C-alpha positions as CSV (number, residue, x, y, z in Angstrom):
1,M,-85.0,-215.0,253.6
2,S,-83.6,-212.1,251.4
3,S,-79.7,-211.9,251.0
4,L,-78.1,-208.9,251.5
5,H,-75.6,-207.7,248.7
6,F,-73.0,-205.4,249.9
7,R,-71.6,-202.3,247.2
8,P,-68.2,-202.0,247.0
9,A,-66.9,-198.8,248.7
10,L,-66.1,-196.3,246.1
11,V,-62.6,-195.2,245.7
12,S,-62.0,-191.1,246.0
13,P,-59.2,-190.2,243.0
14,W,-57.6,-188.4,246.0
15,K,-56.6,-191.2,248.1
16,K,-53.9,-192.2,245.6
17,N,-51.7,-189.4,246.8
18,N,-52.0,-189.1,250.1
19,N,-49.6,-185.9,250.3
20,N,-51.7,-184.6,248.3
21,N,-54.7,-184.9,249.9
22,Q,-53.7,-183.6,252.8
23,F,-52.4,-180.1,251.3
24,L,-55.8,-180.1,249.7
25,S,-57.7,-180.3,252.7
26,A,-55.2,-177.9,254.3
27,V,-55.9,-175.0,252.1
28,L,-59.7,-175.6,251.9
29,N,-60.0,-176.1,255.4
30,R,-57.6,-173.1,256.5
31,T,-59.4,-170.3,258.5
32,S,-56.2,-167.7,259.5
33,P,-53.7,-166.4,257.0
34,P,-50.5,-168.1,256.7
35,S,-48.1,-167.0,259.9
36,M,-45.3,-164.3,258.5
37,A,-42.7,-167.2,259.4
38,A,-44.0,-169.1,256.4
39,L,-43.5,-166.0,254.0
40,P,-40.4,-165.0,252.6
41,N,-38.7,-162.0,254.2
42,P,-39.2,-159.2,252.4
43,N,-36.4,-157.4,254.3
44,H,-33.9,-159.8,253.1
45,K,-32.8,-158.4,249.8
46,P,-33.0,-154.4,251.3
47,I,-30.9,-155.4,253.7
48,F,-28.2,-157.5,251.4
49,I,-28.2,-154.1,249.2
50,S,-27.8,-151.8,252.6
51,H,-24.4,-154.4,253.3
52,L,-23.0,-153.8,249.5
53,L,-23.6,-150.2,249.8
54,S,-21.8,-149.8,252.8
55,F,-18.7,-151.8,251.5
56,A,-18.6,-149.8,248.5
57,L,-18.6,-146.6,250.5
58,S,-16.0,-148.0,252.4
59,I,-13.9,-148.8,249.0
60,T,-14.8,-144.8,248.0
61,L,-13.4,-143.1,251.2
62,T,-10.3,-145.7,251.4
63,S,-9.3,-145.5,247.5
64,P,-5.9,-144.0,246.9
65,F,-7.3,-142.3,243.4
66,P,-7.9,-138.4,243.8
67,S,-10.7,-138.8,241.3
68,L,-12.6,-140.5,244.1
69,A,-11.9,-138.2,246.9
70,I,-14.1,-136.8,249.3
71,P,-13.6,-132.9,249.5
72,S,-13.4,-132.2,253.7
73,F,-16.6,-130.1,254.8
74,N,-14.3,-128.0,257.2
75,S,-12.2,-126.8,253.8
76,L,-15.7,-125.6,252.4
77,S,-16.9,-124.2,255.3
78,S,-13.9,-121.8,255.8
79,P,-12.6,-120.4,252.7
80,L,-9.4,-118.0,252.7
81,S,-10.3,-114.2,253.3
82,P,-9.0,-112.1,250.7
83,T,-7.0,-109.3,251.3
84,T,-8.7,-105.9,250.7
85,P,-8.0,-102.0,251.6
86,F,-10.9,-102.6,254.4
87,S,-9.1,-105.4,256.1
88,Q,-5.7,-103.8,255.4
89,S,-7.0,-100.4,257.3
90,K,-8.0,-102.0,260.7
91,D,-4.5,-101.6,262.0
92,F,-1.9,-99.9,261.0
93,P,1.5,-100.9,261.9
94,I,3.3,-97.8,264.6
95,G,6.9,-97.8,266.2
96,L,10.4,-97.8,264.5
97,E,11.3,-99.8,261.6
98,N,14.6,-100.6,261.4
99,G,15.9,-97.9,263.9
100,K,13.4,-95.3,261.5
101,I,10.3,-93.9,260.8
102,R,8.1,-95.5,259.4
103,P,6.9,-94.6,255.6
104,C,2.9,-93.6,255.4
105,P,0.7,-96.9,254.5
106,S,-0.2,-96.8,250.6
107,I,-3.9,-97.0,251.7
108,N,-4.0,-94.2,254.7
109,P,-4.1,-90.9,252.9
110,S,-4.3,-88.8,256.1
111,C,-0.3,-89.0,256.5
112,V,2.9,-87.2,256.7
113,S,6.1,-88.7,257.3
114,T,9.9,-87.8,257.0
115,N,11.1,-91.2,255.7
116,P,11.6,-90.6,252.1
117,K,9.2,-93.7,250.8
118,S,6.1,-91.8,251.7
119,S,4.2,-90.4,248.6
120,S,3.4,-87.4,251.4
121,F,6.9,-86.5,252.8
122,A,8.0,-84.0,255.0
123,F,11.8,-83.1,255.6
124,P,12.5,-83.4,259.4
125,L,12.9,-80.5,261.8
126,S,16.1,-79.0,262.7
127,I,16.7,-78.2,266.2
128,P,18.6,-75.2,266.7
129,E,21.9,-74.8,268.8
130,S,20.4,-72.4,270.8
131,F,17.8,-75.0,272.5
132,T,19.2,-76.3,275.3
133,G,16.3,-78.5,277.0
134,N,15.0,-81.8,276.4
135,P,13.9,-82.3,272.6
136,I,11.7,-84.9,273.7
137,Q,10.1,-83.5,277.0
138,K,9.8,-79.9,274.5
139,L,7.8,-82.2,271.8
140,Q,5.6,-83.8,274.6
141,E,4.6,-80.1,276.3
142,V,3.5,-78.9,272.8
143,I,1.3,-81.6,272.2
144,L,-0.2,-81.4,274.8
145,E,-1.1,-77.7,274.3
146,T,-2.0,-77.5,270.8
147,Q,-3.7,-80.6,270.7
148,R,-7.6,-81.8,271.5
149,N,-7.4,-85.0,273.9
150,A,-3.8,-85.6,273.4
151,K,-2.3,-88.6,274.9
152,I,1.4,-89.7,275.5
153,Q,1.6,-93.4,275.0
154,M,5.0,-94.1,274.8
155,V,8.6,-92.2,275.3
156,E,11.7,-94.9,275.0
157,D,15.4,-94.7,274.5
158,T,17.1,-95.6,271.2
159,P,20.6,-96.2,271.0
160,Y,22.3,-95.9,267.5
161,E,25.8,-95.8,265.9
162,I,27.6,-93.5,264.1
163,L,30.8,-93.0,262.2
164,I,33.0,-90.6,263.5
165,Q,36.3,-91.6,261.7
166,E,37.2,-95.0,259.4
167,H,36.0,-98.0,261.4
168,A,35.5,-96.1,264.2
169,F,31.7,-95.5,265.8
170,M,30.1,-94.1,268.8
171,I,26.9,-95.0,270.2
172,I,24.5,-92.4,270.6
173,T,20.8,-92.4,272.5
174,G,18.4,-91.4,270.8
175,Q,14.6,-90.9,271.9
176,Y,11.3,-92.5,270.4
177,M,7.7,-90.7,271.1
178,E,4.2,-91.7,270.3
179,A,1.0,-89.9,271.3
180,E,-2.2,-89.9,270.2
181,V,-4.9,-87.0,269.6
182,D,-8.2,-86.2,268.3
183,G,-8.4,-85.7,264.2
184,N,-10.7,-85.2,261.5
185,F,-12.0,-88.7,261.4
186,G,-10.8,-90.0,265.1
187,R,-8.1,-90.5,266.9
188,D,-4.5,-89.5,265.1
189,V,-0.9,-90.8,266.0
190,I,1.7,-88.6,266.0
191,E,5.3,-89.9,266.3
192,F,8.9,-88.5,266.9
193,L,12.2,-89.8,267.0
194,V,15.0,-87.4,268.0
195,R,18.7,-88.2,267.2
196,G,21.4,-85.2,268.0
197,D,19.7,-82.2,266.7
198,V,17.3,-84.1,264.0
199,A,13.8,-84.7,264.8
200,A,12.2,-86.8,262.2
201,Y,8.3,-87.7,262.4
202,R,5.0,-89.1,261.2
203,I,1.7,-88.2,261.6
204,M,-1.2,-90.4,261.0
205,A,-5.0,-91.6,261.0
206,A,-5.2,-94.1,263.0
207,K,-7.9,-96.1,261.1
208,V,-9.1,-95.1,257.6
209,T,-12.6,-94.2,257.2
210,Y,-14.5,-95.5,254.1
211,V,-18.0,-94.2,252.4
212,Y,-20.0,-97.6,251.1
213,P,-19.9,-98.8,248.7
214,F,-17.0,-96.4,247.4
215,T,-13.5,-98.0,248.5
216,T,-11.3,-94.4,248.2
217,A,-10.6,-93.4,251.9
218,L,-11.7,-90.4,253.1
219,G,-9.0,-87.3,254.0
220,D,-6.1,-86.5,252.6
221,S,-2.4,-85.1,253.7
222,K,-3.6,-81.4,254.3
223,G,-5.0,-81.9,257.2
224,Q,-1.7,-83.9,259.1
225,E,0.2,-81.1,257.4
226,E,-1.9,-77.8,259.2
227,R,-1.4,-79.8,262.6
228,M,2.3,-80.2,262.4
229,K,2.6,-76.4,261.4
230,K,0.7,-75.7,264.7
231,I,3.2,-77.6,266.6
232,I,6.8,-76.3,264.6
233,E,5.0,-72.9,265.4
234,E,5.1,-73.4,269.3
235,L,8.4,-75.5,268.9
236,D,10.1,-72.8,267.2
237,W,12.4,-75.5,265.5
238,Y,13.5,-75.3,261.8
239,S,11.2,-76.9,259.4
240,P,13.0,-76.9,256.1
241,T,10.8,-77.1,252.9
242,F,10.8,-77.5,249.1
243,E,9.9,-73.7,248.7
244,S,12.9,-72.8,251.2
245,M,15.4,-74.3,249.2
246,V,14.5,-72.9,246.1
247,D,14.7,-69.2,247.4
């Protein structure tokens, strides 16, 4: 009867470390890629950087130092408009100034005024003693007869004081009139202020015309002088001139 011999079982070198054996088996037998949960999150670092940038920006915006201040976009988009002859010529002031006829604007060459501050100065009209009518009414009639497309814009009373003796004044009512007529380059404005036997006036272009790219306005005071000459002839009032004073 033959005897049976049993060989001792082979001991695997991996058996000494069950953890290593399980890890190797898991790696060798894995058929699917590791889950995303097991991988490090690539967004962790950008999220941290994003929070850091937000914090830095908040410090910058609230910093009291002027060097860190951020300019307002509104201030950049609305610069101050410079004052130019073009902007000044859009609207000229009309009406009395401190109870007197205004001088001619410096940028309006088509103007004549009895205000001595004007470069184009003319003497006021003297109403003769023989005239017995209403001066303002007469002026309206003459302007409507001699001027093209004339329109009376305003007639109003203008009280003023005159000195009759020392510390004694008398209040007299004058009259102011404004009219618009056709000029050479648009509408012209004619203003009269009648006080007693004196009629002060100003006649000017309502707007100044420029030819691009030049900044010199078109027109001159000669045209306005001719216009007033027609009115004065119809009025038959006395109009002093420098020439008449010399003679």
